[in-house]
C-alpha positions in Angstrom: -25.0 39.7 -4.6 -25.8 36.0 -3.9 -28.5 34.7 -1.8 -28.2 31.1 -0.3 -31.5 29.4 0.4 -32.3 25.9 1.8 -31.5 23.1 1.2 -28.0 24.5 0.7 -25.2 23.3 2.8 -23.7 25.9 5.2 -20.3 25.6 7.0 -20.5 27.0 10.5 -17.2 27.6 12.2 -17.1 27.4 16.0 -20.3 25.3 15.8 -20.1 24.3 19.5 -20.0 27.9 20.7 -22.8 29.8 22.4 -23.9 31.6 19.3 -22.6 28.9 16.9 -24.8 26.1 18.2 -27.9 28.2 18.0 -27.0 29.2 14.4 -26.7 25.5 13.5 -30.1 24.8 15.1 -31.9 27.7 13.3 -30.3 26.7 10.0 -31.4 23.1 10.4 -34.9 24.2 11.3 -35.1 26.2 8.1 -34.1 23.3 5.9 -30.4 23.8 5.5 -27.7 21.2 5.9 -24.9 22.1 8.2 -21.3 21.2 8.5 -19.8 22.5 11.7 -16.3 22.9 12.7 -15.1 22.0 16.2 -11.6 21.6 17.8 -12.1 18.0 19.1 -14.2 15.0 18.3 -15.9 15.1 21.7 -17.3 18.5 21.0 -18.6 17.3 17.6 -20.2 14.2 19.1 -22.1 16.4 21.5 -23.5 18.3 18.6 -24.2 15.2 16.6 -26.4 13.9 19.5 -28.0 17.3 20.0 -29.1 17.3 16.3 -29.6 13.5 16.0 -33.1 14.0 14.6 -31.6 15.8 11.7 -29.6 12.7 10.6 -27.1 13.3 7.9 -28.1 17.0 7.5 -25.7 17.7 10.3 -22.0 16.7 10.2 -18.9 18.0 11.8 -15.3 18.3 10.9 -12.3 18.9 13.2 -10.3 22.1 12.9 -7.9 22.0 15.8 -6.2 25.3 15.2 -8.0 28.0 13.2 -4.7 30.0 12.9 -2.9 27.4 10.9 -2.5 28.0 7.2 -5.0 26.0 5.2 -6.9 25.0 8.4 -10.3 25.4 6.5 -9.2 24.2 3.0 -11.1 20.9 3.2 -13.9 22.2 5.3 -15.1 24.8 2.7 -15.2 22.3 -0.2 -18.7 21.5 -1.3 -20.5 24.1 0.9 -22.7 26.9 -0.5 -22.2 29.5 2.3 -20.0 30.0 5.4 -21.0 31.4 8.7 -17.8 32.3 10.6 -18.4 32.5 14.4 -15.1 31.0 15.7 -13.1 33.6 17.7 -11.7 33.7 21.2 -13.9 35.5 23.8 -12.3 36.4 27.2 -12.3 39.6 29.2 -9.1 38.5 31.0 -6.4 38.0 28.3 -2.9 37.3 29.5 -1.5 39.4 26.6 -3.2 41.3 23.8 -1.9 38.8 21.2 -3.8 36.0 23.0 -7.0 37.5 21.6 -6.0 39.6 18.7 -3.8 37.1 16.8 -6.3 34.2 16.7 -9.2 36.5 16.0 -7.4 38.2 13.0 -5.5 35.2 11.7 -8.5 32.9 12.1 -10.6 35.2 10.0 -7.9 35.5 7.4 -7.6 31.7 7.4 -11.2 30.9 6.7 -11.6 33.6 4.0 -8.4 32.6 2.3 -9.7 29.0 2.2 -13.1 30.2 0.8 -11.3 32.2 -1.9 -9.1 29.2 -2.9 -11.3 26.2 -2.4 -14.8 27.4 -1.9 -15.9 27.3 -5.5 -19.5 26.9 -4.5 -19.6 29.5 -1.8 -21.9 32.4 -2.6 -21.9 34.3 0.8 -19.9 34.5 4.0 -21.7 35.8 7.1 -19.3 36.7 9.9 -20.2 37.1 13.6 -18.7 40.4 14.6 -19.7 42.6 17.5 -20.8 46.0 18.7 -17.2 46.1 20.1 -16.2 47.1 16.6 -18.1 50.4 16.7 -18.4 51.4 20.4 -16.0 54.1 21.5 -16.3 57.1 23.8 -19.0 59.6 22.8 -21.3 62.1 24.6 -24.5 60.9 26.2 -27.3 60.3 23.7 -25.0 59.4 20.9 -26.6 57.0 18.3 -24.1 54.5 16.9 -24.7 53.2 13.3 -23.0 50.7 11.0 -20.8 53.6 9.7 -19.0 53.8 13.2 -15.7 52.0 13.8 -13.9 51.7 17.1 -10.5 53.2 16.5 -10.2 54.2 20.2 -9.6 50.6 21.5 -7.2 49.8 18.7 -5.1 52.9 19.6 -5.2 52.0 23.3 -3.7 48.5 22.6 -1.1 50.0 20.2 0.0 52.5 22.7 -0.2 50.6 26.0 0.3 47.0 24.9 -0.3 44.5 27.8 -1.1 47.5 30.0 -4.2 48.2 28.0 -7.6 47.5 29.8 -8.9 44.0 29.0 -12.1 45.4 27.5 -10.1 47.4 25.0 -8.1 44.4 24.1 -11.2 42.4 23.4 -12.8 45.3 21.4 -9.6 45.8 19.4 -9.5 42.0 18.6 -13.0 42.2 17.2 -12.4 45.4 15.3 -9.2 44.3 13.7 -10.7 40.9 12.8 -13.6 42.5 11.0 -11.4 45.0 9.3 -9.3 42.1 8.0 -12.5 40.5 6.7 -13.4 43.5 4.6 -9.9 43.9 3.4 -9.9 40.3 2.1 -13.3 40.7 0.6 -12.1 43.7 -1.5 -9.3 41.6 -2.9 -11.2 38.4 -3.4 -11.0 36.3 -6.5 -14.1 34.2 -5.9 -17.8 35.1 -6.4 -18.7 35.2 -2.7 -19.8 38.3 -0.8 -19.5 39.3 2.8 -22.1 40.2 5.5 -21.1 41.0 9.1 -23.5 40.8 12.0 -22.8 43.1 15.0 -24.6 42.1 18.2 -24.0 43.7 21.6 -24.3 41.7 24.9 -26.0 38.4 24.0 -28.2 36.6 26.5 -30.6 33.7 26.2 -30.6 29.9 26.9 -27.6 27.7 26.6 -27.5 24.9 23.9 -23.7 24.4 24.0 -22.0 21.9 26.2 -20.8 23.5 29.5 -19.0 21.8 32.3 -20.7 24.0 35.0 -21.2 27.5 36.2 -17.5 28.1 36.1 -17.3 27.6 32.3 -20.1 29.9 31.1 -19.5 32.2 28.2 -18.7 35.8 29.0 -22.1 37.5 28.5 -24.1 34.8 30.3 -21.6 34.8 33.2 -22.1 38.6 33.5 -25.9 38.3 33.7 -25.8 35.2 35.9 -23.5 36.9 38.5 -25.6 40.1 38.5 -28.8 38.2 39.2 -27.4 36.0 41.9 -25.5 38.9 43.5 -27.6 41.9 42.7 -26.1 45.3 41.9 -26.7 48.2 44.3 -26.3 51.9 44.3 -25.4 54.1 41.3 -24.3 51.2 39.1 -27.9 50.2 38.8 -28.7 53.1 36.6 -25.5 53.3 34.6 -25.8 52.5 30.9 -23.8 49.3 30.3 -24.5 48.7 26.6 -27.2 47.1 24.5 -28.3 43.5 24.4 -30.0 40.9 22.2 -31.3 37.3 22.6 -29.0 34.6 21.2 -32.0 33.1 19.3 -32.6 36.4 17.5 -28.8 36.7 16.7 -29.0 33.2 15.2 -32.1 34.1 13.2 -30.3 37.2 11.9 -27.5 35.0 10.6 -29.9 32.8 8.7 -31.7 35.7 7.2 -28.4 37.3 6.1 -28.0 34.3 3.8 -31.4 34.8 2.3 -31.6 38.6 1.8 -29.8 39.9 -1.3 -29.6 43.4 0.1 -27.5 42.1 3.0 -24.5 41.5 0.8 -21.6 43.8 1.5 -23.2 45.2 4.6 -22.5 45.5 8.3 -25.7 45.0 10.3 -26.3 46.0 14.0 -28.6 43.5 15.6 -29.8 44.8 19.0 -33.0 44.6 21.0 -32.4 47.7 23.1 -30.4 49.6 25.8 -29.5 48.1 29.1 -28.9 49.0 32.7 -29.0 46.5 35.6 -32.2 48.1 36.9 -33.8 47.3 33.5 -32.9 43.7 33.9 -34.3 43.6 37.5 -37.5 45.4 36.4 -38.0 43.0 33.5 -37.5 39.9 35.7 -39.9 41.3 38.3 -42.6 42.1 35.7 -46.0 40.5 36.6 -46.6 39.9 32.9 -43.6 37.5 32.7 -45.0 34.0 32.2 -43.7 31.8 33.6 -42.4 34.2 36.3 -38.9 34.3 37.6 -38.7 33.3 41.2 -37.2 35.8 43.8 -36.2 38.3 41.2 -33.9 41.1 42.4 -35.7 44.3 42.9 -32.9 46.9 42.8 -34.2 50.3 43.4 -36.9 51.1 40.8 -36.6 54.6 39.4 -37.0 56.3 36.1 -33.4 57.7 36.3 -30.9 56.4 33.8 -27.4 57.7 33.3 -25.0 57.8 30.4 -27.4 56.4 27.9 -26.3 55.8 24.3 -28.1 54.1 21.5 -27.5 51.5 18.7 -29.4 52.1 15.6 -31.3 49.1 14.3 -33.0 50.9 11.4 -31.2 48.9 8.8 -31.7 45.6 10.6 -35.4 46.2 11.2 -36.0 47.2 7.5 -34.0 44.2 6.2 -34.9 41.4 8.6 -38.1 42.5 10.4 -37.2 40.5 13.5 -39.6 40.7 16.5 -37.0 40.8 19.2 -37.6 38.8 22.4 -38.1 40.9 25.5 -35.5 41.4 28.2 -37.4 39.6 30.8 -38.0 36.5 28.7 -34.3 36.5 27.6 -32.9 37.0 31.1 -35.3 34.4 32.6 -34.5 31.8 30.0 -30.8 32.4 30.5 -31.0 31.8 34.2 -33.2 28.7 33.9 -30.9 27.2 31.4 -27.9 27.6 33.6 -29.7 26.0 36.5 -30.7 23.1 34.3 -27.1 22.5 33.4 -25.9 22.5 37.0 
């Protein structure tokens, strides 16, 4: 197992994405040098300006299409670790292949390049998702890193473009991570693999956004639910777990530094979530600064359909003090307003 400490150079794929840009920031703050991949020079120039104080410790390279053979061949040369975040995220795919193919082929592409040309790479950290382990279970079920989402994969295999968009997305993440572990088993190089499994990710935006119509999926969901509050039974229905983007980025950095992380899947989650929980957290008098005109919902102790994501391994390995829901939701909303 190989640890990669600063001042090593880390390649971050999808560096201009919601999670990717925060990973770049956390790595730079911890003394690493970062090479980010973007699809166009304009996206890289935005990052270069964002991280201008870091000078030459941040650079970008253009990878227009992550599914092309050899797309990352040059990018992996001379780096000591790779953090792979680049993957399509949409809940409205036109066809399953629009999500699944780039997710799987992109993962295969970067890992193949690492194995062929990443002679100095000691560790690859891949941003996966809770989508890879969430499938139907009875209330109260506790998911762990041993769980895999076979249900969504079967739904897509059986129903094709008639499969529900959520299952298409979950299948894309599951199949991409499976492919990563398959490649790792057959690798010729000395690198090892870590996968980070976050649920819904909230928190402030650092990436370039054109406006409220171009928010990433999880932020869009939160933003809409605060501006147009939920009512009725949906307030108390379990919708998943959540984590702040800053804590997700920190987990990626720590995954480079902890020997025991090698070869592991790691669930990174701050807790369970209903919309009433969000409204209660935003309305909390302890939130400083407060959130103006927070939705109230219908406060009640009642919660339905709750399931749980075990963070025992994450807590033991990383010891992250996760940000609270009120802080994360507030900072998300403020950052969207700031970009308007």
